[in-house]
C-alpha positions in Angstrom: 163.2 178.0 70.9 160.9 175.1 71.7 158.0 174.4 69.4 154.6 174.7 70.9 152.9 171.4 71.7 149.9 170.6 69.5 146.9 168.4 70.0 146.6 165.2 68.0 144.2 165.3 65.0 140.7 164.2 65.8 140.9 160.8 63.9 144.1 159.9 65.8 142.4 160.7 69.1 139.5 158.5 68.1 141.7 155.6 67.0 144.0 155.7 70.0 141.2 156.2 72.4 139.3 153.1 71.1 142.5 151.1 71.2 143.2 152.1 74.8 139.6 151.5 75.8 139.6 148.0 74.3 142.9 147.2 76.0 141.4 148.3 79.3 138.5 145.9 78.9 140.6 143.0 77.6 143.6 143.2 79.9 142.0 145.0 82.9 139.1 142.6 82.9 141.4 139.6 83.0 143.3 141.1 86.0 140.0 142.0 87.8 138.6 138.5 87.2 141.7 136.9 88.5 141.5 139.0 91.7 137.8 138.3 92.2 137.9 134.5 91.5 138.4 133.4 95.1 135.4 135.5 96.2 133.2 134.4 93.2 133.9 130.7 94.0 132.1 131.3 97.4 128.9 132.1 95.5 128.5 128.5 94.4 130.0 126.1 91.9 128.2 127.7 88.9 129.3 131.2 89.7 132.8 131.3 88.1 131.5 129.9 84.8 128.6 132.4 84.8 130.9 135.3 85.5 133.4 134.1 82.9 130.7 133.8 80.2 129.4 137.3 81.1 132.9 138.7 80.8 133.4 136.9 77.5 130.4 138.9 76.1 132.4 142.0 76.8 136.0 140.9 76.3 135.8 139.2 72.9 134.3 142.3 71.2 137.1 144.3 73.0 139.7 141.9 71.6 138.5 142.3 68.1 138.3 146.1 68.5 142.0 145.8 69.6 142.9 143.9 66.5 141.0 146.4 64.2 142.5 149.5 65.9 145.9 147.8 66.0 145.8 147.4 62.2 144.6 151.0 61.9 147.5 152.1 64.2 150.1 150.3 62.1 148.6 151.6 58.9 148.6 155.2 60.2 152.4 155.1 60.9 153.2 155.2 57.2 156.4 153.8 55.7 159.2 153.2 55.8 159.2 152.1 59.4 162.6 150.6 59.7 163.6 146.9 60.1 163.5 147.1 64.0 160.0 148.6 64.1 158.8 146.0 61.5 160.4 143.2 63.5 158.7 144.3 66.8 155.4 144.6 64.9 155.8 141.1 63.6 156.5 139.8 67.1 153.5 141.7 68.5 151.1 140.2 65.9 152.3 136.7 66.8 151.9 137.5 70.5 148.4 138.8 70.0 147.5 135.6 68.1 148.9 133.5 70.9 147.1 135.5 73.6 143.8 135.1 71.8 144.4 131.4 71.3 145.2 130.9 75.0 142.1 132.8 76.2 140.0 130.9 73.7 141.5 127.6 74.9 140.7 128.7 78.4 137.0 128.8 77.5 137.1 125.2 76.0 139.2 123.1 78.4 137.5 121.1 81.2 140.4 120.7 83.6 140.7 123.3 86.3 144.5 123.1 86.0 144.4 123.7 82.3 141.9 126.5 82.8 144.4 128.2 85.2 147.3 127.6 82.9 145.6 128.9 79.8 144.2 131.9 81.7 147.6 132.8 83.0 149.2 132.4 79.6 146.5 134.5 78.0 147.1 137.3 80.5 150.8 137.1 80.2 150.8 137.2 76.4 148.2 140.1 76.5 150.5 142.1 78.8 153.5 141.4 76.5 151.4 142.6 73.5 150.6 145.8 75.4 154.3 146.5 76.2 155.2 145.9 72.5 152.5 148.3 71.5 154.0 150.9 73.8 157.4 150.3 72.2 155.8 150.7 68.7 154.2 154.0 69.6 157.7 155.6 69.5 
């Protein structure tokens, strides 16, 4: 006989919901901005920078919420995890650091080419971190 499905405990619902929300803002916002950039450029030379700074006021708090809830997620799993799980977690932590560094570099470089490269790498590493997070969720 199959066991009846149960709802997750309230604290798990909060933790995972906050993590998914923050990922939606961080990753989804990057995708949306990339899609809007050609249109935004038509609003004038200052428009892309203004839009990027406004997004930064939303995305960086989301990034730090991702980090905090990610730590909470890992701590909630309990131990032992197994060497494979631990290895994937280690890679994910490294990927998150690289993603944040790329996006931060994007805000500091002056070359349009470097801005494009760092934005693309930031999104790529953010997506890899998301996939690794799904793998860790078991």
